[in-house]
N, C-alpha and C positions, 0 to 999 in steps of 0.2 A: 367331406363335410357338407352338410346341406347348404343350399344356396342362401337361405334366410340367415343362417349363422355367419356366413361369409360377409353378407351385407351388414349385419349388426356390428361385427368387429371392425369393419371398415369405417363405419360411422364413428365408433368410439375412438379409433386412431386419429381421425380427422379432428374431432373435438379436442382431443388431448394435445394435438399439435397447435391448434388455434388458441387454446386457453392462455398460455403464457403471453402470446402477442396481444390478446385482448386486455389482459391485466396490465401489461406494460404501457398500453395506450392511455391508461387512466392517470389522473393526477392525484397524489396523496398530499393532503393539506393538514398541518397541525399548527397549534399556536397557543397563546396565553392571553387571558383577559385580566387586566389589572386596573387598580385605581391610580389616581395621580400620585398618591402617597406610597405606591408600590405594593399595595395589598392585593393578593390574588382573589378574584371574584368568582365564587361558585354559582352554579345555576343561571349563568348568563346565556342568553340566546344569541347565537352567531348565525347570520344569514349570508349565504354566498350565492350570487345571482349572475348568470352569464350576461355580458354587456349586449350581445346581439339579440337577446331575447329568447334564445333557444333553450332547450332542456339541458340538464347536466349540472345544475346547481345543487346546493345542499343546505340543510339547516341542522345545526348541531347545538348541544348544550354543554357548557363547561362542567367539568367534574369538581370534586371538593377542593382540588388543588388549583382551580382556575384554568386548567388546560382543556383543549378540545381537539378533535380531529375529524376529518371528513374525506370521503373519496368522491372526486368529480369524474363524470363519465367521459369528459374530453378536455384536453388542454385548451388554453385560450385566456382571454381577458375576462375577469370577473370583478364585480363590486362586492366588497365584504364590509359588514357592519355588525355591531353588537349592541345589546341592550340588557339591562338588569334592573331589578326593582331597587329604587332608592338612588339610581344613577341617571345622569343625562345620557340619552342615546348618542352613540358615536356617529361621526360623519362617515358617509359611504366612501370607501377608498378603492380605487381601481388597482387591481393586482394581476399580473400575468403569471399563470401557472403552467408549468411544463409537465411533460410525462414523468411518471415516477414520483419519488419523494421530493418535496419542495422545502425551501428554507422556512423555518418556523416564523410565524407572524405574531406580533404583540399588538393588542388593541387596548388603548387606555381610555377609561371612562371618568368623567367628572362627577363628583358626589353632589347630589341634590340636598340642599339644606332647607328644612322647613322654616318658613317665616312665621312670626308669632300670630299672623292673621290667617293662617290656613293654607294659602297657596304656596307653591314652591318657587324658589329662586335658585339660579345656578351660581355656584361659587368657584373661584379659581383655587389653585393649590395654596396660595398665600392667605386664603381666607377672605379675600375681597370679592365683592359681587360682580359677576359678569353679565347676568341678565336679571332685571328686577321687575316685579309686578308693580304697576302704578295705576291709581284711579284718578281720572280727570273729571272734575265736576264743578258746579257752581258753588259759591259760598252758601253757608247755611246761616240765616239770620232769624233769631226768635222762633226757631223751629220750622220756618218756611223757606223754601229754596227761592232765591232771587235769580230767576232764570228766564229772561226775556229772549227774544229771537236773536239779538246781537250776541248775547252770551253763548247761546247754543252754537252759533257760527264759530266763535273762537274755540269752544270745546272741540268741535268737529275738526277744525284745522289742526289743533294741537295733537289730537288723537291720531290723525292721519300721518302727521310728521313723526310722531313717536314710533309708529309701526314701521316706518321706512328706515329708522335707525337700527332696528333689530336688537337694540340694547334694552328695550323695555317691552313688557307685555301688558297692554291695557286691560284692566279687569272692570267688571260692571259695578262692583260695590266697594265702598271704603273699607269694609271689614276684610276683604280679600287682599288688600294691597299692602306692600311694604312702604311705598312712597305714596303720598297723597298730594295732588296738585289741584288747588281750588282756584277758579277764576273769580277774582274779587270784583272786577269791573273793567269797562272799556271807556276810552275817551269819548267826548261828544264832538261831533263835527263842528268846526268853526270856533271851538272854545278850548282854552287851556285852563288848568286849575289844579285842584287837589281832590283826592278821593280818600274817604275815611275807611281804613282797612282794619277789621277786627283783629286783635291780638289773641294768641293762643290762650293765655291765662286771664283774659278779660280786658276790657278797655279797647281803645282804637288808636291807630297810628295814621297821621295825615301823610299821604304820598302824592307828590307832584306828578302830574301826567300831562301829556300833549293830547291833541285831538284824536290821534290814531293809536294811542297807547293801549296795551293790554297788561293788566296787573294780575299777578298770580301769587298765591301763597303755597309754599312747599313745606310739608310737615313729614318728619320721620320720627316716629315715637313722639316724644315731647319736644323734639327740636323743630324749629321752624325758621324759614328765611323767605324773603320776598324776591320775586323775579319779575322784571318789568321789560316789556318789549316796546320799543319806540321806533317805528319805521314809517314808510310812506303809505302803507295801507294796513288795515287790521289783520289781513291774512299774513302779511310780511311780519307784522308785530308778533303774531302767534308763533311763526317760525323762529323769531328771535328769542322768544321765551324758551322754546325747545333747545336752542343753542346754549342759552344760559344754563339750562338744566343739565345738558351734557357736560359742560365745563364744571359745574358744581359737583355732579356725580363723580366725575373723574378725579377731582381734587379731594373728595370726601369718602372714597370707597371704604377705607379702613374705619372711618367713623360710622358709616352705615352698618358695616358688619358688626361692630361693637354694640350699636344700639339694638340690632336684631337679636344678638346673642344674650343680651341682658334681660330680654323680655321673657 
């Protein structure tokens, strides 16, 4: 047999011997993407990334039955996450994959429910809101915004505190928001008294305030309530308003959901 044929067959035999080992060194991953209500989600994107930043990850799309599969070039620790239109993106989860076939993985996504004002809020399986869009701004009186520097400071303090809670997403316009928090006034240094706060349906309500008070009006649809912060400084009073908002939201999540769904 000519030398070149001998060499060719030798190479083929070596490749054939290595191929099973190469395949066995890979990790086979399969799983299912479902909603909180147990509905399989088709066309969801599943992203698997190596934790050490190396190559070997994969991107897959779920089939009509919500299932997916992928082959990873090397075993190890990976982060896995999923996303789908109309659903909140899943949190990245760290999973260790070994050689060969691994145990199936289930990824659950929360449904995004459109608010009546256009933006999206995230809802839990029981229909209550988990993340709400909120607009924080000054009161509107006779078509003109009552927005002096002090009011701007309180708005900024409240917006910063709201972002830190991660339960609210501040938006730039009233029309985008599910909740609307309007700053009606702040106390005057060295003086206590009352502030006239406009009512939703017209008229005004006198609210007693201290010199460092911050008065806000919260509206959800046609429902309104007043939140007052009274602390040692205006920034602390603004933080107190946010605390009142968190308590109110937690106690009225079902009411908020019902208001949104009736719009």
